[in-house]
N, C-alpha and C positions, 0 to 999 in steps of 0.2 A: 347320551354319550358326549354331545357338544357341551351341555351344561355341567357335566361332571369335570370336563377338561377345564372349563372356565373356573370352577371352584377350586381345582388343584392349583392353577396358576395364581389365583388370588391368595391362596395360602402361602405359596412360595414367594410371591411378590405383592405384598399387601398395600401397595401405594400406587397412585396414578396422578398424572399431571392434568390440572384443570385450569381453564382460562379464567383470569380474574375479572370481576365485573367492570373494572376500569383500571387504566394504568395511572401510576402516581407520577406526576410531572416532576415533583421534587426528587423522587428516587431515580428518575431518568438522568438528572444532572449529577446526582450523587454516585451513580453507577461507575463512572470512570475513576473517581476517588476511591471507591471500594476495591476496584480492580487493581489500582496502583498499590494500595495497602496490602492487599493479599499477595501481590507479586513481590513486594519487599519482604514479607514474612516468609514466603517460600524461598526466596533468595537467601535469607538468613539461615534457614534450615539446610539449604543446599551447601552453603559455605561451611557449615558445621560438619556436614557429611563428608566434605572434601578435606577436612582436617585443617582448615584455616580460620583465623579469627574473623568472625562475621563483621564486627565493627570495622576493622581495618579494610576488609574486602568491599564492603558497601561504600565506605568512604572513598576508596580508590576507584570504584566503579561510577559513582554518581556525583561526587563532589571534587575530587582531585582534577578531573579533566577541565573543569571551569573555575579553577582556583585563582586564575589570573586573567588579565585581559586578552592575552594571546589565546588562551583556551576558549574564550568567548567568540573570538574571530574564527577559530577552527570549528566551533559549533555552527556558526553561520554558514560555513562551507557545506556542512551536512544538511542543515535545514533547507537550503535553497532547492536542491532536487526533490526532496520530500514534499515541500510546499507546492512546487509546481505540479508534481504528479497527483498529490492529494486534492488540489483544487479542481483539476479535470475529473478525477474520479467522483468527487462530490456531486458534480453536475450529473454524471451518469446514475449514481445511486439515488439522487433525488427523483429521477425519472423511473426508478426501479429497473434500470438497465445494469445488470451485474457484470460490469467489465473487470476482468481479472488480468487484463493484458497490458497494464501500464508498464510492466517490466520489459516486455518485447518492444513496445513503442519507444521506451527509453533507449533501448539498445540500438534500434534502427535509427533513431535520431542521432546517436553518437556515431553510428557507422556512416550514415549519409553525410552528416556534417564533417566527420573526420576525413572521408574521401575527398570532399571538396577542399578541406584545409591542405591536404597533400597536393592537390592540383595547384595551389598558390603557395607552394613551399618557398619559392624564391622571392615572392612579392614582399615589398616593404610598405605598401599602402595600407593604411588603417581601414580603408573601405572594404577590404577583402572579408572583413567580419560579416558584412551584410549578406553576401551570397552564402557564406559558411553557415550562419545561423538559419537562413531561410531554407537551406538544403536539409538541416537537421529538423526544422519544424515540419517541412513537407514530407520528409521520410517517415516521421512519426504518424503524421496525418494519414499518409497512404497506407500504412500498416493497420491503422484502426479502421480504414475504409473497407478493408477485406472483411473484417468482423461485421461492419454495418451492412454490407451487401449480403452476407450469409444470413444475417438475422432478419433483414426486411424483405428479401426476396426468396429465401429458401427456408425460412422459419427455423434456422439452426439455432440451437441454444448458445447464447453468447458466452456463458461460463466455459463451456467446453471448447469453443472456437478460440477464444482469447488465450486460454491456458496452452493450447497446442501451438498457437502462433508465438508464444513466448519461447518455446523450445526451438522453433524454426529460426526465429531471430537470433538466438544464441549460437546456433550452428552456423548461421550465415556469417556472424562475426568471427567465429573460430576459423571458418574457411578463409575469410579475407586476411586475417592476420597470420595465417599459416601460408598463404598463397599470394594473391595479386597485390595486396597492400603490405606485405612483409618487408621490413627494412633490409635491403641487401647488404647494409654494413652493420647489422644488428647482432653479429656473432651467432646467427641462427636462432635467436630468440623469437617467439611468436608475438611480434609487436610491430607497429608501424614505425616510421621515422618520426623524430620529434618534430612538432609543428613549428613553423617559423614564428618569430616574435609577433609579427603583425597579425597572426592568426589566433592569438591568445586573447582572452577577455581582459579588459583593463582591471587593474587592482584598485580597490577602494583606498588603499594606503600602501606606500612602498615597503613598509616594514612587515607587512602581514600578507598571507596568501589569499585573504578574502577578496572576492571579485564582484563584479556587478551582477552576477547571477542571482544574488540575494535580492537585488532590486527587481529583477524579473519576477521573482516569486512574490514579493510584496505587491507588485503591479497586478499580477494574476489574481491575487487575493482580492484586491480592490475591485477589479473588473468583474470577477464572478460574483462577488457580494452584491455589487450594483445590478448586475444582470438578473440575479434571482430575486431581488427585493424591489426593483424599480421598473423592470421592463415587461413588456407583454409576453415575450417568449419565455421569460423566467416564470411568469404566472402559469403559462401553458405546461411547462415542464413539471411544476409543483402539482397541478391538477392531474397530470398523467400519472405521476407517481402515487398520488393518493387514491385515485379511482380511474382506471383505464376506460371503464364503461361510460363514466360521466364525461371524460375527455372526448370520447368518440361522439357522444350525444351532442356535445357543444360544438362539434365540427372541427376540433383540433386534429391535425394531421399527425398521427403516431409515427409514421415512417419518417417524415421530415424531422420531427423532434428527435427521434432515435439517431438519425444521421448527424444532426447538429451536435448532440451530446457526445457521440463517439468521436467525431472528427475534432471537436474542441479538446477533448481529453487527449487524443493522439498527438495533437499539435503541441499542447503543453508538455506532455511526457517527452516528445521529440526535442523540444527546447531544452528540457532538463538534461537529456542525454548529450546533446551537442555542447551545452554549457559545461558539463562535467569533462567532456573530452578536450575542450579548448580552455578549460580552467585549471583545476588542480592536477589533473592527469597529464595533459599536454601531448597526448598521443593516443592511439588505439591499442589497447591491450585486452586479453580475454576477460580480465576481471574489471572491466570498465564500470560495472555496477555491483556493489556488494549486496544488492537486493532492494534498492530503493523503491522500485515499482510494487513489490509485495509489501514492504513496510508501510507504504502510503495507504494501503487498504486499512491497516490498523489505525493509522493517523486519522482517517476519515471518521471511523466509528468511535474512536476514543475522543475525537473532538466534537461528537454529536452532530456532524455535518454542518457546523456553524464556522464561519471563517476565523473568528477569534479562538474558538476551541481548536480548530485545525492548526493554527499558528502555534499554540501552546503544546499540542500533541506532537507537532513536527520537531519542536525543541526537545521534548522528552525522548522521542525515538532517535533523534540525532545523537543525543547524549548516550544512548545505549551503544551506538557504534563506537564512540570515543571511549566509553567505559570498557568495552571488550578489548580494545587495543591497549588501554592503560593497565588492566589487570594482567595482560599478557607480558607486558614489559616489566612491571613492578613486582609481580607476585608469581610470574611463570605459570599462570593459569591459562587454559585454552581460550583462544579468541572466540570460539564457538559459543561462549557464554552469552554473546550478543544475541544470537538466534534463540537461545534458550529463554532469556529474559523477554524477548519479544513474543515468543510463543506463549509464555505464561501469562503475559499481559492480555493477549488476545483471548486466551481460554477464560480467564477470570472475567473479562469484559463481557464475553458471550453469555457466561453462566449468570452473571449479575443481570444482564438484560432479560434473559429467560425468566428469571424469578420475579422480575418486575411485572411481566405480562402474565405469567402462570404461577400457580402454586401447587405444591406437592401435598396431597391429602391421603389419609389412610382409608383403604377400602373396608367397609363394614363387612364382617364375616357373615356368610350365609350358610345355612345348614346344607350339608351334602345331600343331594337327592337320593332317594332309596331306589334300589334295583327293582323295576316292575316285575320282572320274571321271578325274582326272589320272594316278592310280596305275594304273588299268585300261588307259588308252591307252598308257602306257609299257610295260606287260607285252605 
């Protein structure tokens, strides 16, 4: 009976996935380029289906936003939070800690730092930025500490806990901007008061909106790169990610490394959140994040967990946010195309990575087993 069922299934689905003898290092680096190419082809077909000129649409989405220097500075604004979140996530993913909670940590960083900025609303001292930024960093760190505690002491799966914490953080933000932090002179809109000038991040140039948050991102990139390639704790994290049993045998403390990775990620995501609130947004609003924490996951894998790759991937994902806004303004297409392009990019990247490590082979047909009862009766 069991063998008959297997034979029927093999007839209906004559393929199976088999592990390759070894992975191709060259294809591993080409995988992001393949995913980008397939995303562009799919985008081309999508725009044709929408009844618009694909040349014009793709140009408007990917080229027009950065066709002048102002566009590049706006791209820098998008890159900064993506880079901060992605560098923290790369540390977790290197240790095989699947933290999906950068979005919640980003929101809590914005909320904690924003609340501190409102406390210094009347201050004119530039030093108020120090407690504001520290409040954001500590808020993101504390939020990630919840996931670290649940993972190390209660063996809770960090994927589930961090995803749930994202929604709790979002609802905490919604509660605050509808309640205790709501601007009493804001015509009943769910938003806080505008932060004071002293609470805003300094601009890199007076003619553009780009601020020092980009420098924070580049500093985080350099620090994490140095940590992972030159330090003892970076070596331990790499070993833990490659082989947890070997790390345990070597005496490395898995719980300590998990805490370190998650808290560092939370601190960087919190810094990204407070930098967004005190930077281009300038207040607390329900849409403080367009999904930077989730997009940073794509950035890490697209960049192959390498700092230079993550920087380039941050620029590409930042461009998708700008492209979605541009096609909405220029071609009256939905802004949700941003999420669609990001989703396609992730899908094709995962599919490419799967086919690098595995191959699809055809199952050789086997003869259907005869019915023993029928054979006996014929005899």
